[in-house]
C-alpha positions in Angstrom: 0.0 0.0 0.0 1.4 3.4 -1.0 2.0 5.8 1.8 1.7 9.5 1.3 2.8 12.5 3.4 0.1 15.0 4.4 0.8 18.2 6.1 4.6 18.6 6.4 4.4 20.1 9.9 2.3 17.3 11.2 4.6 14.7 9.6 7.6 16.3 11.1 5.8 16.4 14.5 5.1 12.6 14.2 8.8 12.0 13.2 9.9 13.8 16.4 7.4 11.8 18.3 8.9 8.5 17.0 12.4 9.9 17.8 11.4 10.6 21.4 10.2 7.0 21.6 13.6 5.8 20.6 15.6 8.2 22.9 15.9 5.8 25.9 16.9 2.9 23.6 19.2 5.1 21.6 21.0 6.6 24.6 21.8 3.1 25.7 22.9 2.3 22.1 25.3 5.2 22.1 27.8 2.7 23.6 27.5 0.6 20.5 27.0 -3.2 20.2 28.5 -4.1 16.9 31.0 -6.9 17.2 32.9 -6.3 14.0 35.1 -3.2 14.1 35.0 -0.9 11.0 37.9 -1.5 8.7 39.6 1.7 7.4 40.7 1.6 3.8 43.5 3.4 1.9 42.1 6.1 -0.3 43.3 7.7 -3.5 42.6 11.0 -5.4 40.5 8.8 -7.8 38.2 8.0 -4.8 37.6 11.7 -4.3 36.8 12.2 -8.0 34.5 9.1 -8.0 32.7 10.3 -4.8 32.1 13.7 -6.3 30.8 12.1 -9.5 28.4 9.9 -7.6 27.4 12.9 -5.4 26.5 14.8 -8.5 24.5 11.8 -9.8 22.5 11.6 -6.5 21.8 15.4 -6.6 20.6 15.2 -10.2 18.4 12.2 -9.5 16.9 13.7 -6.3 17.3 17.4 -7.0 13.9 18.6 -5.6 14.2 16.6 -2.3 17.8 17.7 -1.8 17.0 21.4 -2.4 14.2 21.2 0.1 16.7 20.0 2.8 19.2 22.8 2.3 16.9 25.8 1.4 17.6 27.1 4.9 21.1 28.1 3.9 20.1 31.2 1.8 17.8 32.2 4.6 20.7 32.1 7.0 22.7 34.0 4.5 20.2 36.8 4.5 20.2 36.9 8.3 24.0 37.2 8.3 23.9 40.0 5.8 21.4 41.8 7.9 23.9 41.6 10.8 26.3 43.7 8.7 24.1 46.7 9.5 24.7 46.2 13.2 28.2 47.7 13.8 28.5 45.9 17.2 28.0 42.5 15.5 30.1 43.4 12.4 33.4 41.9 13.7 31.7 38.5 14.2 30.2 38.4 10.7 33.1 36.6 9.0 33.7 34.2 11.9 30.0 33.3 11.7 30.0 32.7 8.0 33.3 30.8 8.1 32.4 28.8 11.2 29.0 27.9 9.7 30.9 25.3 7.6 31.8 23.5 10.8 28.2 22.4 11.2 28.1 21.1 7.6 28.5 17.4 8.5 25.4 17.7 10.8 23.4 19.7 8.3 24.0 17.0 5.6 22.4 14.1 7.6 19.3 14.0 5.4 21.5 14.0 2.3 23.4 11.0 3.5 20.0 9.2 3.9 19.0 10.0 0.4 22.3 8.6 -0.9 21.9 5.5 1.3 18.4 4.9 0.0 19.5 5.3 -3.7 22.3 2.9 -3.1 19.9 0.3 -1.8 17.3 1.0 -4.5 14.8 2.3 -1.9 12.3 5.1 -2.5 13.7 8.6 -2.2 11.9 11.6 -0.9 12.5 14.5 1.5 10.1 12.8 3.9 12.1 9.6 3.8 15.3 11.7 4.4 13.7 13.4 7.4 12.9 9.9 8.7 16.3 9.9 10.4 14.6 11.7 13.3 12.7 8.5 14.1 15.6 6.1 13.9 17.2 4.3 16.9 20.5 6.0 16.0 19.0 9.5 16.2 20.3 10.1 19.8 23.8 9.2 18.7 23.5 11.8 15.9 22.3 14.3 18.4 25.3 13.7 20.7 27.8 14.0 17.8 25.9 17.1 16.6 26.3 18.7 20.0 30.0 18.0 19.8 30.1 20.0 16.5 28.1 22.8 18.0 30.4 23.0 21.0 33.4 23.3 18.6 31.4 26.0 16.7 30.8 27.9 19.9 34.5 27.6 20.9 35.5 29.0 17.5 33.2 32.0 18.0 34.6 32.6 21.5 38.1 32.4 20.1 37.3 34.8 17.2 35.7 37.3 19.6 38.9 37.1 21.8 41.1 37.6 18.8 39.2 40.7 17.8 39.3 42.1 21.3 43.0 41.6 21.5 43.7 43.3 18.2 41.2 45.8 17.0 38.7 45.7 19.9 37.2 45.6 22.3 35.2 48.6 21.2 32.9 48.1 18.2 33.9 49.7 14.9 32.6 53.2 14.2 31.6 52.3 10.6 31.9 49.6 8.0 34.4 51.5 6.0 36.4 52.3 9.1 36.4 48.6 10.1 37.6 47.5 6.7 40.3 50.2 6.7 41.5 49.1 10.1 41.5 45.5 9.1 43.5 45.8 5.9 45.8 48.8 6.5 47.0 48.5 10.1 49.3 46.1 11.9 46.6 45.2 14.4 44.2 44.4 11.5 46.7 42.0 9.9 47.4 40.4 13.2 43.7 39.7 13.6 43.6 38.2 10.1 46.7 36.0 10.6 45.6 34.9 14.1 42.1 34.3 13.0 43.1 32.4 9.9 45.5 30.2 11.8 43.0 29.5 14.6 40.2 28.8 12.2 42.4 26.4 10.3 42.9 24.4 13.5 39.2 24.3 14.2 38.5 23.2 10.6 41.1 20.5 10.8 39.6 19.2 14.1 36.1 19.0 12.5 37.5 17.4 9.3 39.3 14.7 11.2 36.5 13.8 13.6 33.5 14.0 11.3 34.7 13.1 7.8 33.0 9.6 8.1 31.5 9.6 11.6 27.9 10.7 10.8 27.4 8.2 7.9 29.0 5.5 10.1 26.5 6.1 12.9 23.7 5.9 10.4 24.7 2.7 8.8 26.4 0.6 11.6 25.6 0.2 15.2 28.8 1.6 16.6 29.4 4.0 19.6 29.9 7.7 19.2 33.5 7.4 20.4 34.1 4.6 18.0 32.6 6.6 15.1 34.9 9.6 16.0 38.0 7.4 16.4 37.2 5.7 13.1 37.0 9.1 11.4 40.3 10.1 13.0 41.8 6.8 11.7 40.6 7.5 8.2 42.4 10.9 8.4 45.5 9.4 9.9 45.7 6.7 7.3 44.9 9.0 4.4 46.1 12.5 5.4 46.9 13.8 1.9 43.6 12.6 0.4 41.5 13.8 3.3 43.2 17.2 3.4 42.5 17.5 -0.4 38.9 16.7 0.4 38.9 19.4 3.0 40.3 21.9 0.4 37.6 20.9 -2.1 34.9 21.4 0.5 36.3 24.7 1.6 36.7 26.1 -1.9 33.2 24.9 -2.9 31.7 26.5 0.2 33.4 29.8 -0.6 32.1 29.8 -4.1 28.7 28.7 -2.9 28.6 31.5 -0.3 28.7 34.1 -3.1 26.4 35.9 -2.9 24.4 35.5 0.4 25.0 31.7 0.6 22.6 31.2 -2.3 25.0 29.0 -4.1 25.0 26.6 -1.2 21.6 25.3 -2.4 23.6 23.5 -5.1 27.0 23.0 -3.4 25.7 21.5 -0.1 23.7 18.7 -1.7 26.5 17.7 -4.0 29.1 17.7 -1.1 26.7 15.9 1.2 26.0 13.1 -1.2 29.7 12.9 -2.1 30.6 12.6 1.6 28.4 9.5 1.8 30.2 7.9 -1.2 33.6 8.8 0.2 32.6 7.1 3.5 31.6 4.0 1.6 35.1 3.9 0.1 36.9 4.7 3.4 35.2 2.2 5.7 34.3 -1.4 5.2 
Protein backbone atom coordinates (compact mmCIF):
# COMPACT_ATOMS: atom_id res chain seq x y z
CA UNK A 1 0.00 0.00 0.00
CA UNK A 2 1.44 3.37 -1.02
CA UNK A 3 1.97 5.80 1.81
CA UNK A 4 1.69 9.53 1.27
CA UNK A 5 2.81 12.48 3.35
CA UNK A 6 0.14 14.95 4.37
CA UNK A 7 0.80 18.22 6.11
CA UNK A 8 4.62 18.55 6.38
CA UNK A 9 4.44 20.09 9.86
CA UNK A 10 2.28 17.27 11.20
CA UNK A 11 4.56 14.72 9.56
CA UNK A 12 7.65 16.29 11.15
CA UNK A 13 5.84 16.35 14.49
CA UNK A 14 5.13 12.65 14.19
CA UNK A 15 8.76 12.01 13.23
CA UNK A 16 9.95 13.79 16.36
CA UNK A 17 7.42 11.76 18.34
CA UNK A 18 8.93 8.55 17.01
CA UNK A 19 12.37 9.93 17.78
CA UNK A 20 11.44 10.61 21.39
CA UNK A 21 10.20 7.05 21.64
CA UNK A 22 13.64 5.85 20.61
CA UNK A 23 15.60 8.16 22.88
CA UNK A 24 15.89 5.82 25.86
CA UNK A 25 16.90 2.92 23.65
CA UNK A 26 19.22 5.11 21.57
CA UNK A 27 21.02 6.59 24.55
CA UNK A 28 21.84 3.10 25.69
CA UNK A 29 22.91 2.25 22.14
CA UNK A 30 25.34 5.16 22.08
CA UNK A 31 27.80 2.72 23.59
CA UNK A 32 27.45 0.56 20.48
CA UNK A 33 26.97 -3.20 20.23
CA UNK A 34 28.45 -4.09 16.85
CA UNK A 35 30.97 -6.89 17.16
CA UNK A 36 32.94 -6.30 13.96
CA UNK A 37 35.10 -3.19 14.06
CA UNK A 38 34.96 -0.85 11.04
CA UNK A 39 37.90 -1.49 8.71
CA UNK A 40 39.58 1.69 7.44
CA UNK A 41 40.73 1.58 3.81
CA UNK A 42 43.45 3.39 1.91
CA UNK A 43 42.08 6.13 -0.34
CA UNK A 44 43.35 7.73 -3.52
CA UNK A 45 42.62 10.95 -5.37
CA UNK A 46 40.54 8.85 -7.75
CA UNK A 47 38.25 7.97 -4.83
CA UNK A 48 37.59 11.68 -4.35
CA UNK A 49 36.76 12.17 -8.01
CA UNK A 50 34.46 9.14 -7.97
CA UNK A 51 32.73 10.32 -4.76
CA UNK A 52 32.08 13.73 -6.33
CA UNK A 53 30.82 12.12 -9.53
CA UNK A 54 28.39 9.92 -7.62
CA UNK A 55 27.41 12.85 -5.43
CA UNK A 56 26.47 14.82 -8.52
CA UNK A 57 24.47 11.83 -9.79
CA UNK A 58 22.54 11.65 -6.52
CA UNK A 59 21.84 15.37 -6.64
CA UNK A 60 20.64 15.18 -10.23
CA UNK A 61 18.38 12.21 -9.46
CA UNK A 62 16.88 13.69 -6.28
CA UNK A 63 17.25 17.41 -6.95
CA UNK A 64 13.91 18.57 -5.57
CA UNK A 65 14.25 16.63 -2.33
CA UNK A 66 17.84 17.73 -1.80
CA UNK A 67 17.00 21.37 -2.44
CA UNK A 68 14.20 21.19 0.13
CA UNK A 69 16.65 19.96 2.76
CA UNK A 70 19.15 22.81 2.27
CA UNK A 71 16.88 25.76 1.41
CA UNK A 72 17.55 27.09 4.91
CA UNK A 73 21.09 28.12 3.91
CA UNK A 74 20.10 31.16 1.80
CA UNK A 75 17.77 32.21 4.61
CA UNK A 76 20.68 32.10 7.04
CA UNK A 77 22.71 34.05 4.49
CA UNK A 78 20.16 36.84 4.51
CA UNK A 79 20.21 36.91 8.31
CA UNK A 80 24.00 37.16 8.30
CA UNK A 81 23.90 39.97 5.77
CA UNK A 82 21.41 41.81 7.94
CA UNK A 83 23.93 41.56 10.77
CA UNK A 84 26.32 43.67 8.73
CA UNK A 85 24.10 46.66 9.46
CA UNK A 86 24.73 46.18 13.19
CA UNK A 87 28.17 47.66 13.83
CA UNK A 88 28.50 45.89 17.18
CA UNK A 89 28.03 42.51 15.46
CA UNK A 90 30.12 43.37 12.39
CA UNK A 91 33.44 41.89 13.66
CA UNK A 92 31.70 38.53 14.16
CA UNK A 93 30.18 38.41 10.68
CA UNK A 94 33.09 36.65 9.00
CA UNK A 95 33.67 34.20 11.90
CA UNK A 96 29.97 33.28 11.75
CA UNK A 97 30.05 32.70 7.98
CA UNK A 98 33.33 30.79 8.13
CA UNK A 99 32.36 28.82 11.22
CA UNK A 100 29.01 27.90 9.72
CA UNK A 101 30.89 25.33 7.64
CA UNK A 102 31.84 23.52 10.85
CA UNK A 103 28.23 22.40 11.16
CA UNK A 104 28.11 21.07 7.58
CA UNK A 105 28.45 17.37 8.49
CA UNK A 106 25.43 17.66 10.80
CA UNK A 107 23.37 19.65 8.30
CA UNK A 108 23.95 17.00 5.62
CA UNK A 109 22.44 14.07 7.56
CA UNK A 110 19.30 14.05 5.39
CA UNK A 111 21.45 14.01 2.26
CA UNK A 112 23.37 10.98 3.53
CA UNK A 113 20.03 9.22 3.94
CA UNK A 114 19.02 10.02 0.36
CA UNK A 115 22.31 8.58 -0.93
CA UNK A 116 21.94 5.51 1.28
CA UNK A 117 18.44 4.89 -0.04
CA UNK A 118 19.46 5.33 -3.67
CA UNK A 119 22.34 2.93 -3.12
CA UNK A 120 19.92 0.28 -1.83
CA UNK A 121 17.28 0.97 -4.46
CA UNK A 122 14.79 2.27 -1.88
CA UNK A 123 12.27 5.08 -2.52
CA UNK A 124 13.74 8.57 -2.17
CA UNK A 125 11.90 11.64 -0.90
CA UNK A 126 12.48 14.51 1.50
CA UNK A 127 10.06 12.81 3.87
CA UNK A 128 12.12 9.63 3.84
CA UNK A 129 15.27 11.67 4.43
CA UNK A 130 13.71 13.38 7.45
CA UNK A 131 12.85 9.91 8.71
CA UNK A 132 16.27 9.85 10.39
CA UNK A 133 14.56 11.68 13.28
CA UNK A 134 12.68 8.50 14.10
CA UNK A 135 15.58 6.06 13.86
CA UNK A 136 17.21 4.33 16.86
CA UNK A 137 20.54 5.96 16.03
CA UNK A 138 19.04 9.46 16.23
CA UNK A 139 20.26 10.10 19.79
CA UNK A 140 23.80 9.22 18.74
CA UNK A 141 23.55 11.75 15.90
CA UNK A 142 22.34 14.33 18.43
CA UNK A 143 25.34 13.67 20.69
CA UNK A 144 27.76 14.00 17.78
CA UNK A 145 25.94 17.10 16.57
CA UNK A 146 26.25 18.67 20.01
CA UNK A 147 29.99 18.05 19.82
CA UNK A 148 30.13 19.99 16.54
CA UNK A 149 28.06 22.81 17.99
CA UNK A 150 30.41 22.96 20.98
CA UNK A 151 33.35 23.30 18.56
CA UNK A 152 31.43 26.01 16.67
CA UNK A 153 30.81 27.85 19.93
CA UNK A 154 34.47 27.56 20.92
CA UNK A 155 35.45 29.02 17.52
CA UNK A 156 33.17 32.02 18.02
CA UNK A 157 34.62 32.63 21.49
CA UNK A 158 38.14 32.41 20.06
CA UNK A 159 37.26 34.79 17.21
CA UNK A 160 35.74 37.29 19.63
CA UNK A 161 38.85 37.13 21.82
CA UNK A 162 41.14 37.63 18.81
CA UNK A 163 39.21 40.73 17.76
CA UNK A 164 39.25 42.07 21.32
CA UNK A 165 43.03 41.59 21.54
CA UNK A 166 43.73 43.27 18.20
CA UNK A 167 41.16 45.80 16.96
CA UNK A 168 38.74 45.69 19.91
CA UNK A 169 37.19 45.58 22.31
CA UNK A 170 35.17 48.62 21.20
CA UNK A 171 32.85 48.09 18.20
CA UNK A 172 33.85 49.70 14.88
CA UNK A 173 32.61 53.20 14.18
CA UNK A 174 31.59 52.33 10.61
CA UNK A 175 31.86 49.58 8.00
CA UNK A 176 34.41 51.52 5.96
CA UNK A 177 36.42 52.27 9.11
CA UNK A 178 36.40 48.61 10.11
CA UNK A 179 37.58 47.50 6.68
CA UNK A 180 40.28 50.17 6.66
CA UNK A 181 41.55 49.14 10.09
CA UNK A 182 41.48 45.48 9.12
CA UNK A 183 43.53 45.78 5.92
CA UNK A 184 45.77 48.80 6.53
CA UNK A 185 46.96 48.45 10.11
CA UNK A 186 49.29 46.06 11.88
CA UNK A 187 46.57 45.18 14.39
CA UNK A 188 44.22 44.35 11.54
CA UNK A 189 46.69 42.03 9.87
CA UNK A 190 47.44 40.44 13.24
CA UNK A 191 43.71 39.72 13.55
CA UNK A 192 43.63 38.23 10.06
CA UNK A 193 46.66 35.99 10.64
CA UNK A 194 45.61 34.87 14.13
CA UNK A 195 42.05 34.30 13.00
CA UNK A 196 43.06 32.36 9.91
CA UNK A 197 45.49 30.16 11.84
CA UNK A 198 43.00 29.49 14.62
CA UNK A 199 40.19 28.83 12.16
CA UNK A 200 42.39 26.36 10.30
CA UNK A 201 42.94 24.38 13.51
CA UNK A 202 39.21 24.28 14.23
CA UNK A 203 38.47 23.21 10.65
CA UNK A 204 41.12 20.48 10.84
CA UNK A 205 39.59 19.20 14.08
CA UNK A 206 36.13 18.99 12.53
CA UNK A 207 37.47 17.41 9.33
CA UNK A 208 39.33 14.69 11.24
CA UNK A 209 36.50 13.84 13.62
CA UNK A 210 33.52 14.02 11.26
CA UNK A 211 34.67 13.06 7.77
CA UNK A 212 32.95 9.65 8.11
CA UNK A 213 31.50 9.63 11.64
CA UNK A 214 27.93 10.71 10.82
CA UNK A 215 27.43 8.23 7.93
CA UNK A 216 29.03 5.49 10.05
CA UNK A 217 26.55 6.06 12.90
CA UNK A 218 23.67 5.92 10.42
CA UNK A 219 24.70 2.66 8.81
CA UNK A 220 26.36 0.63 11.57
CA UNK A 221 25.62 0.16 15.24
CA UNK A 222 28.81 1.64 16.65
CA UNK A 223 29.36 3.97 19.59
CA UNK A 224 29.87 7.70 19.19
CA UNK A 225 33.48 7.44 20.43
CA UNK A 226 34.09 4.56 17.98
CA UNK A 227 32.63 6.61 15.12
CA UNK A 228 34.87 9.56 15.99
CA UNK A 229 37.97 7.38 16.38
CA UNK A 230 37.25 5.66 13.07
CA UNK A 231 37.00 9.05 11.40
CA UNK A 232 40.31 10.10 12.97
CA UNK A 233 41.85 6.84 11.75
CA UNK A 234 40.62 7.54 8.21
CA UNK A 235 42.35 10.91 8.45
CA UNK A 236 45.54 9.39 9.93
CA UNK A 237 45.71 6.69 7.28
CA UNK A 238 44.93 9.03 4.36
CA UNK A 239 46.14 12.51 5.39
CA UNK A 240 46.86 13.77 1.88
CA UNK A 241 43.56 12.59 0.41
CA UNK A 242 41.45 13.85 3.33
CA UNK A 243 43.23 17.21 3.36
CA UNK A 244 42.54 17.47 -0.37
CA UNK A 245 38.91 16.69 0.37
CA UNK A 246 38.91 19.44 2.99
CA UNK A 247 40.28 21.91 0.43
CA UNK A 248 37.62 20.87 -2.10
CA UNK A 249 34.91 21.38 0.52
CA UNK A 250 36.32 24.74 1.63
CA UNK A 251 36.71 26.05 -1.93
CA UNK A 252 33.22 24.86 -2.87
CA UNK A 253 31.68 26.50 0.18
CA UNK A 254 33.44 29.79 -0.56
CA UNK A 255 32.11 29.76 -4.12
CA UNK A 256 28.66 28.72 -2.89
CA UNK A 257 28.60 31.51 -0.32
CA UNK A 258 28.68 34.14 -3.09
CA UNK A 259 26.36 35.86 -2.88
CA UNK A 260 24.45 35.51 0.40
CA UNK A 261 24.99 31.73 0.59
CA UNK A 262 22.56 31.20 -2.32
CA UNK A 263 25.03 28.96 -4.14
CA UNK A 264 25.03 26.59 -1.19
CA UNK A 265 21.64 25.34 -2.38
CA UNK A 266 23.64 23.53 -5.09
CA UNK A 267 26.99 23.04 -3.38
CA UNK A 268 25.70 21.55 -0.12
CA UNK A 269 23.68 18.70 -1.67
CA UNK A 270 26.53 17.65 -3.95
CA UNK A 271 29.06 17.71 -1.10
CA UNK A 272 26.66 15.91 1.23
CA UNK A 273 25.98 13.11 -1.24
CA UNK A 274 29.69 12.90 -2.11
CA UNK A 275 30.56 12.55 1.58
CA UNK A 276 28.39 9.46 1.80
CA UNK A 277 30.17 7.88 -1.17
CA UNK A 278 33.58 8.83 0.24
CA UNK A 279 32.58 7.11 3.49
CA UNK A 280 31.62 3.97 1.57
CA UNK A 281 35.14 3.87 0.10
CA UNK A 282 36.90 4.71 3.35
CA UNK A 283 35.23 2.23 5.70
CA UNK A 284 34.34 -1.43 5.17
